[in-house]
N, C-alpha and C positions, 0 to 999 in steps of 0.2 A: 129369503131366498133372493139373489140380488141376477135377472136376467141380463145379459152383459154383452158387450164388443170386447174380446180380451185381446189384449196386445203383446204380443210375446216378445221376448226380450232380442229373438232373430227379425221381429218385424211382423210376424203375420200377424193377420185379424180370425179371431176364432168366433164364431157366436156361441153362447151357452147359458149355466145357471153356476153361480157362485153360490154355495151354502154357506151359513152364517161360520162355521168353521175353517172356510178358506178351499174348500173341494172346491174343484171345476169339473161341471159337466158339461161335454160339448151334445150343445142342443140347436134348434132352428127356432129360435124366439125373436118378438121386438124388443129390441135392447134397450132400456131405459136409463142404462150406465155404459161410461167406459170404466174399464180394468186394465191399470199398468202395472209394472214392477214399479216400487217404490225407488226413490233418487238417491244419489249419492252423491252428495257434496265431497271431493276430493281435494279442496284446499278451500279452507277458510282461517279467519283471524278473529274468533269471538272474545278474547278479551277488550278488542278497541270498541265494543257495543256502547262503550263511556265516552265516545267519543265523535257524534255522529254529526254535528254540524262543522266539518271539513274546512275551510276556504279553499280557493282556487289557487292551490299550490303546487309545487313542484313535488316528483315522488319522494324525493332526498329527504325535504323539509317536511311533509308530510307524515313519513314515518319516524324522520329521527329527530324532529321539535316537536310538532302538533300531536302526533300520536303517543310519545314516550313522556311528556309533559304532562297528558293526560291520565295516563296511568300511575305515574308517581304522585301526584297529587289527588287521588280516590280513594279510600279505603275498600278492601278489600270486600266488604260486606255488598257498598256500591255495586262495584265490577260484578259482584258475583249475579247481583238483581238483575242487572245488564243483561249478563251472557245467557241467564235463564228466561229472559225477554226473548233473546234472538234465536235460542235453541226452540223456543214454542211457534215461533213464526215460522220455521224452517219443518218443524212436524208438520203442522197445520197446512204446509202446502206441498204434503206428500214425501220428505225426505227425512229418510230416516237412517241414515248413516251419515257423520259430517266429520273431515279426517280433520281436525285441529291444529295446525299451528301453534304453540303455545307458549308466548313468552315468560322472560322472568323469572327461570329456572324454577324451584322447588316452590317458591311462592306462588307463580303462576300454575304450576300441579294442584299446589293443593284451592285454588278458586273454583279450577276446573273440573275436578275430580269425579264430583259430584253429579254431576251432569251424565247422558249417556253419550256420549261422541268419544272418538278417538282421538286421544291425545298423543300430540309428536311432541318433544317437550324440548327444552332452546338451555341446556345447563353453558355456564358463566365459566366453569372449571371442571376437570377431573375428579374431584371429590363428588360435585355435586351431579358428574353424569354418574357415576355408578348408582346413587340413590334411585337416579329418575328410570333408569335401564331397567329397573326391576318394576317400575310401576305403571311405566308407560308404553304407548305401543310402537317408540321408538322416539327418533332425535329429528326434530325440522329447522334445518337453519336458515339465515337468509344467506345473501350472496358471499361468494370465498371473498369478496371486498371488505367484509364485516369483520371477520375473523382471522385468526393468528390462523396460518395452513397446516401447520404442525399439529395445532389442538384439533383440527377437523379431521385429517388424516386418524387420531386416535380416536374421536369418537366414531369414527365409520368403522375402525376395528373392534371397538367398545360393542358398536351396534350388532356386526357380524358375528362376533362372540355368541350374544345372547338370541339369536334368531331374530332380531326387532329390525324395523323398518329407520332406513338413514335416506332422508330428501334435503332438499336443500334447491333454493331459487337461484335461478339463472337466465342471463337472456332476455330480462325483463325491459331493460332500457339502451342495452347492445351488447355485441357480441365477448366482449374483454371479459367476461368471467367464465364463460361457456364449458373452456378448454379443459382449466382446472376442477372447476363441478363435475367432467366426464371423467377428470383421474381420478375422480373419488369413488367411479362407479355406486352411484345413488340406486336405490330400488324405486327412486321417484323424483322427475326434475318437474318444477313449478315455472311455468311462463314460458320463455322459449321462443317467444314472441316475435323481440328482436335478435335474435341468433342467427348467424349467418348461414345460409343454405347449407351450406357442408356441413357446419356444424351439426346443424337440426338433422341433417341425414345419418349424421355418427351416429347420433345420439338412438334415432329408430334403427338404425340397424344392431346397435346394443341392445335392443328389446328393455328400453327403459319405458314405462309408463311416463307419460309427459302430462299435467293439466293444465289447460288453458284457463283463462280468467278475464273473460272479452270485455265485459262490462267496466271492470276496473284498470283495463289496459286503457279502454275509450275514457276515462276519465280524466287518467293521468297523462293522455295525446298520445298512447305507447302502441294502439291499433296498426296490426299488420296483416292485412286480409291475406298477401300471399302464403305467409306460415300457419296461419289456422288454414287456408285450403289444403295445404300439403298436409297436414294433419290429421282433416278429418278424413283422409284414407287410411289412416294409420288405426291399426288393431289396437294400440293400446293407449288411446285417446281420449283424456279426460275432461272432465267442466268442472269446476269450482268458480266461488263466488267473491273469494278473497276477503278483503278487510271490510269489515262491520260497519266500520265506520265511513264507509263509500257505498257499499253495496248492501242490502238484503239477505240474508244466507237462504232465499228460497230458490231453489233450483228451476222453478218454473220461470220465474221473471230471466234466470241466466239462458236459459233456453230459447224463448221469446226471441232476445236480443239476438243469441249468435244465431237464431233463424233467418231475421232480417237482414243481416249483413251476409251470409253466408248459403241461403236455398239448399241447405243438405238438411233436412229436416229428420230422415231416418236414422244419419249419421251423427248427429247433435241427439237424439234420442239415447243411442247405443251410448255417447262418452257420459250421460247422466245417470246411467246404470252398471254399467261395466266395473267398476268399482271393487262391487260385491264380488264378481268372477276374480279380478287381478287381485285381492286379499282373501279370498276364500269366506266371505259371509254372505247370510242368506238375506237377500230382499225380502221384503212383507208385500201387501199388494194395495196399492191405491183406489178406492171409488168415486169416480166422477159422476155425480147426476150431470144429465143433460139437456135441465131445467133454463141454464143459465148461458154462460159463455157458450156452451156447447151445443144448445138448443140448434136443433134441423142442420149438425155437421154430419156430414156423409162420408167424410175421411176421418175416422178417430184418431190416426196416426198427427195428422196435420194439425189437427183440432188442439190435442195436447201439446205439441209442441210449438204452437202459434199463437195459442189464445187461453189456455186453462189457467183458472187464477185459484187462489186460496176459495174462495166461495164455493168452487163446482166441486171441491172435495169433500164426499159423504161419510167417508169411512175408511180408517187405515186397517187391515186384516192381515191378523197372523196366521202361520201356518201354509199361505198356499206355495205348493210347488209349482214350475215353469217346465 
């Protein structure tokens, strides 16, 4: 049994006992642990775990040259080994769901399929799309700038026909690709940090979930606090870690960085768990010990959002309901 302070998805702090089967019993106890729902990484690129030594170059060169050069020159077995390492890093920091944008069509899917991730695939033609839509969580496309727009419309229809997710990057470096992305009515938008306020609010009015990847934006010089603060009040705001070549897939690290910049601790916490609600999945329970970074921490929510690390994770428990 674990005497805990339990942080519920609504931010309520409850004291009690968590039994080893995950059952929570409310009691007045001296808590030795902090318990939270596990974390949902709403946007990752795990294949580029093979390219961790990226130089300080702009976004276009980083993805178009450095990343894909590394992928094309690396064997599937080596990529798979690196992806496995990244998945393990995520798990050890309490992340139990990763929405992975998986490039390289069927080849990329075959690399990622054996890992416990939600694979959004990126087909290069309609034949490949029909194969991948049956196997994957849906499609995850880069900016409309990178694709024939008619092809994107066709992928949108294929995903809709199969009841799968169509997600797309937009508004990462400017507003120019946002309107065409919105016209596709995606189930998920990635970034929108540099979207104009009009298009950002339009996306919110359309009730499209939006993922921010704040550490990645910082690396590429694309931070926009104004948009993040607008999004922090949005009921469908999510956080992700983006490219593994830039950031670790730890949602704890993403939370810390977001907290330092925005000072919106509860909203940030919610953004790291609400993917389970949006996509109809069930979180697990993460137990953090109070021996290390959380020692003498009086506000459990602040402690988790601002300072908890993988070393503080005592266990991940299946079966707890919130």
